[in-house]
C-alpha positions in Angstrom: -148.9 -169.5 -38.4 -147.2 -166.9 -40.5 -149.6 -164.2 -39.2 -148.9 -165.3 -35.6 -145.1 -165.0 -36.2 -145.5 -161.7 -37.8 -147.6 -160.4 -34.9 -144.9 -161.6 -32.5 -142.2 -159.8 -34.5 -144.2 -156.6 -34.5 -144.7 -156.8 -30.8 -141.0 -157.4 -30.3 -140.1 -154.4 -32.4 -142.6 -152.2 -30.5 -141.1 -153.2 -27.2 -137.6 -152.4 -28.5 -138.7 -149.0 -29.8 -140.4 -148.3 -26.4 -137.2 -149.2 -24.5 -135.1 -147.0 -26.8 -137.5 -144.1 -26.3 -137.3 -144.6 -22.5 -133.5 -144.6 -22.6 -133.4 -141.5 -24.7 -135.9 -139.7 -22.4 -133.8 -140.7 -19.3 -130.6 -139.5 -20.9 -132.2 -136.2 -21.9 -133.5 -135.7 -18.4 -130.0 -136.5 -17.0 -128.4 -133.9 -19.4 -131.0 -131.3 -18.5 -130.3 -131.9 -14.8 -126.6 -131.7 -15.3 -126.9 -128.4 -17.2 -129.1 -126.9 -14.5 -126.7 -128.0 -11.8 -123.8 -126.6 -13.7 -125.6 -123.3 -14.1 -126.5 -123.2 -10.4 -122.9 -124.1 -9.5 -121.6 -121.3 -11.7 -123.9 -118.8 -10.0 -122.8 -120.0 -6.6 -119.1 -119.9 -7.6 -119.5 -116.3 -8.9 -121.0 -115.3 -5.6 -118.4 -117.1 -3.7 -115.7 -115.4 -5.7 -117.1 -112.0 -4.8 -117.1 -113.0 -1.1 -113.5 -114.4 -1.2 -112.3 -110.9 -2.1 -113.4 -109.8 1.3 -112.9 -112.9 3.4 -110.9 -116.0 2.5 -112.8 -119.1 3.9 -110.8 -122.3 4.1 -112.5 -125.3 2.4 -113.1 -128.3 4.7 -111.1 -131.5 3.9 -113.1 -134.1 2.1 -112.8 -137.8 3.0 -112.2 -139.7 -0.3 -113.5 -142.9 1.3 -117.0 -141.5 1.6 -119.4 -142.8 -1.1 -120.7 -140.2 -3.5 -124.3 -140.7 -2.4 -123.3 -140.1 1.2 -121.4 -136.9 0.3 -124.5 -135.8 -1.7 -122.5 -135.5 -5.0 -124.6 -138.1 -6.9 -127.8 -136.2 -7.8 -128.8 -138.3 -10.8 -129.6 -141.7 -9.2 -132.2 -142.9 -11.7 -130.3 -142.9 -15.0 -127.9 -145.8 -14.2 -130.8 -147.6 -12.5 -133.0 -147.2 -15.6 -130.2 -148.4 -17.9 -129.6 -151.5 -15.9 -133.3 -152.2 -15.7 -133.9 -151.8 -19.4 -130.8 -153.4 -20.9 -130.5 -156.0 -18.1 -134.1 -157.2 -18.6 -133.8 -157.5 -22.3 -130.5 -159.2 -22.0 -131.9 -161.8 -19.7 -134.9 -162.3 -21.9 -132.6 -162.8 -24.9 -130.3 -165.3 -23.1 -133.3 -167.2 -21.7 -134.8 -167.4 -25.2 -131.6 -168.8 -26.7 -131.2 -171.3 -23.9 -134.8 -172.5 -24.2 -134.7 -172.9 -27.9 -131.4 -174.7 -27.8 -132.7 -177.0 -25.1 -135.8 -177.9 -27.1 -133.8 -178.4 -30.3 -131.1 -180.7 -28.7 -133.3 -182.8 -26.4 -136.3 -183.0 -28.7 -138.6 -182.7 -25.7 -141.1 -180.1 -24.5 -139.7 -177.3 -22.4 -140.0 -177.8 -18.6 -140.1 -174.6 -16.5 -137.4 -174.0 -13.9 -140.0 -174.0 -11.1 -141.3 -177.4 -12.1 -137.7 -178.7 -12.3 -136.9 -177.4 -8.8 -140.1 -178.8 -7.4 -139.4 -182.2 -9.0 -135.8 -182.2 -7.7 -136.9 -181.5 -4.1 -139.8 -184.0 -4.3 -137.5 -186.8 -5.7 -135.3 -186.5 -2.6 -137.6 -185.5 0.3 -141.2 -186.4 -0.7 -142.7 -183.3 0.8 -145.7 -182.8 -1.5 -148.1 -185.0 0.5 -147.5 -183.3 3.9 -147.4 -179.8 2.3 -150.7 -180.5 0.5 -152.3 -181.3 3.9 -151.1 -178.0 5.2 -151.9 -175.8 2.2 -155.1 -177.3 1.0 -157.1 -177.2 4.2 -160.5 -175.6 3.4 -161.4 -172.3 5.0 -165.0 -172.0 6.3 -167.1 -169.5 4.4 -167.9 -167.5 7.6 -164.1 -167.1 8.2 -163.7 -165.0 5.1 -165.3 -162.0 6.6 -163.1 -159.0 7.3 -163.1 -159.2 11.2 -161.6 -162.7 11.0 -158.6 -161.2 9.2 -157.4 -159.0 12.1 -154.9 -161.6 13.3 -153.5 -162.0 9.8 -153.1 -158.2 9.4 -151.2 -158.2 12.7 -148.9 -160.9 11.5 -148.4 -159.0 8.2 -147.5 -155.8 10.1 -145.0 -157.8 12.1 -143.3 -158.8 8.9 -143.3 -155.2 7.7 -141.7 -154.2 11.1 -139.0 -156.9 10.7 -138.0 -155.8 7.2 -138.0 -152.1 7.8 -136.2 -152.6 11.2 -133.4 -154.5 9.4 -133.0 -151.6 7.0 -132.9 -149.1 9.8 -130.3 -151.2 11.7 -127.8 -150.8 8.9 -127.4 -147.1 9.8 -128.5 -146.8 13.5 -125.8 -146.5 16.2 -127.0 -147.5 19.7 -124.7 -145.1 21.7 -125.7 -142.0 23.6 -123.2 -139.9 21.5 -124.4 -141.1 18.1 -128.0 -142.4 18.4 -129.7 -139.1 17.7 -127.2 -138.2 15.0 -127.7 -141.5 13.2 -131.5 -140.9 13.2 -131.0 -137.5 11.6 -128.6 -139.1 9.1 -131.3 -141.7 8.2 -133.9 -138.9 7.9 -131.9 -136.5 5.8 -129.1 -138.3 4.0 -130.1 -141.9 3.3 -132.2 -142.4 0.2 -135.8 -143.3 1.2 -134.6 -143.3 4.9 -137.3 -141.1 6.1 -140.0 -143.1 4.3 -138.6 -146.4 5.7 -138.6 -144.9 9.2 -142.2 -143.6 8.9 -143.3 -147.0 7.6 -141.7 -148.6 10.7 -143.3 -146.0 13.0 -146.9 -146.3 11.6 -146.7 -150.1 11.2 -145.8 -150.3 14.9 -148.9 -148.3 15.8 -151.0 -150.3 13.4 -149.7 -153.6 14.9 -150.8 -152.6 18.4 -154.2 -151.5 17.2 -154.8 -154.6 15.1 -153.6 -156.9 18.0 -156.1 -155.3 20.4 -158.9 -155.4 17.8 -158.2 -159.1 17.2 -158.3 -159.9 20.9 -161.6 -157.9 21.3 -163.1 -159.9 18.4 -162.0 -163.2 20.0 -163.4 -162.1 23.4 -166.7 -160.9 22.0 -167.2 -164.2 20.1 -166.2 -166.4 23.0 -163.3 -168.0 21.1 -161.3 -168.1 24.3 -163.4 -170.9 25.8 -162.7 -174.6 25.9 -160.8 -176.1 24.0 -159.1 -172.8 23.0 -157.7 -171.7 26.3 -154.1 -171.9 25.2 -154.9 -169.9 22.1 -156.1 -167.1 24.3 -153.1 -167.3 26.7 -150.6 -167.2 23.8 -152.5 -164.3 22.3 -152.2 -162.4 25.6 -148.5 -163.1 25.7 -148.2 -161.7 22.1 -150.1 -158.6 23.1 -147.6 -158.0 26.0 -144.7 -158.6 23.7 -146.1 -156.2 21.1 -146.4 -153.5 23.8 -142.8 -154.3 24.9 -141.8 -153.7 21.2 -143.3 -150.2 21.4 -141.6 -149.4 24.8 -138.1 -150.5 23.8 -138.3 -148.9 20.4 -139.5 -145.6 21.7 -136.2 -144.9 23.5 -134.0 -145.5 20.4 -134.2 -142.0 18.8 -132.6 -140.8 22.1 -134.2 -137.3 22.0 -136.0 -135.5 24.9 -139.4 -137.1 24.2 -137.9 -140.6 24.1 -135.8 -140.0 27.3 -138.7 -138.6 29.4 -141.3 -141.1 28.1 -139.0 -144.0 29.0 -138.3 -142.4 32.4 -142.1 -142.2 33.1 -142.7 -145.7 31.8 -140.0 -147.3 33.9 -141.1 -145.3 37.0 -144.6 -146.8 36.5 -143.0 -150.3 36.3 -141.0 -149.5 39.4 -144.1 -148.7 41.4 -145.3 -152.3 41.3 -145.3 -153.7 44.8 -142.6 -156.2 45.9 -140.8 -156.5 42.5 -140.9 -152.9 41.4 -137.4 -151.9 42.3 -135.9 -155.1 40.8 -137.9 -154.4 37.6 -136.8 -150.8 37.5 -133.1 -151.7 37.9 -133.4 -154.4 35.3 -134.9 -152.1 32.7 -132.7 -149.1 33.4 -129.5 -151.0 34.3 -129.3 -148.8 37.3 -131.5 -146.1 39.0 -131.4 -143.6 36.1 -131.9 -143.8 32.3 -128.4 -143.8 30.9 -126.5 -145.1 27.9 -126.6 -148.6 29.4 -130.4 -148.3 29.3 -130.2 -147.5 25.6 -128.0 -150.5 24.9 -130.3 -152.8 26.9 -133.5 -151.6 25.1 -131.7 -151.9 21.8 -130.7 -155.5 22.5 -134.2 -156.4 23.7 -135.8 -154.7 20.7 -133.8 -156.4 18.0 -132.9 -159.7 19.5 -134.8 -161.0 22.5 -138.4 -159.8 21.9 -138.4 -160.8 18.2 -137.3 -164.3 19.1 -140.1 -164.6 21.7 -142.6 -163.2 19.2 -141.7 -165.6 16.5 -141.9 -168.6 18.9 -145.2 -167.5 20.2 -146.6 -166.8 16.8 -145.6 -170.3 15.5 -147.3 -171.9 18.6 -150.4 -169.7 18.2 -150.8 -170.5 14.5 -150.3 -174.2 15.1 -153.0 -174.2 17.7 -155.4 -172.2 15.5 -154.7 -174.6 12.6 -155.3 -177.7 14.8 -158.6 -176.5 16.4 -159.9 -174.4 13.5 -161.7 -171.1 13.6 -164.6 -170.9 16.0 -168.0 -170.5 14.5 -169.8 -167.2 15.1 -172.3 -166.9 18.0 
């Protein structure tokens, strides 16, 4: 018992020393960056002083309301983040240890984890363990563990990725003709990780379309659209159309030349449909030409209407698949 406590004490001291070394390294890096920036700023100022002798350039007025990271003044982002991560984590561990020990000492009972307490609290009031066990403990056939049976799940996962990254982009995007392209450039060049988030959104959209088509090809080849799974197939076709609608409405949002003319061509194709073509064209463009109203309509469809339809159809699709099960291979 004494050796066990001694080993725990040594492990704790080692973790504390490692955290201290990390903080020292981060501070040293921050000081080095600050010194380098000061030297660079001094060199730039000396060059500017030489130029001011010839031409006096007025300095632009700075808005004091702008945050430092938007103005580009905060170059050292990771130092405060590392401090909060290190000291906050150890502080929470210390508080939790004190609370756990005090709880065991005062109640004279074994410690019950918070997750078990929350589960028991909900179960005592709503009795959901039995229906949830039926949903979560349904066995999966061995043949359904092969990779080509996972294409639908990959499509659903990419939809979740699209939703999360789309919410992040919506914080900065402005759906107006005057500011849409500028907001995209701001996301790309000024927002931290903005370019990465936009590229994840872009490539996940392409992957979602590819995986959806691959999933439907697998279902068609294996005959999983036949009785009694006709509605599964119909809901899957609707989801494919909705996925393509996601791509069409999102393509216009950057509001650059490629987006404008691609949308013009796509809506012209829709307008060539007999009988209903003109009505469909006017509905999509909000007129006869691609304008700012078209951008606003595509934005509303992209972030409100189409996601609601997608979620509703996905829930129905999953319920039908769960009820009828996965079709056995041919």
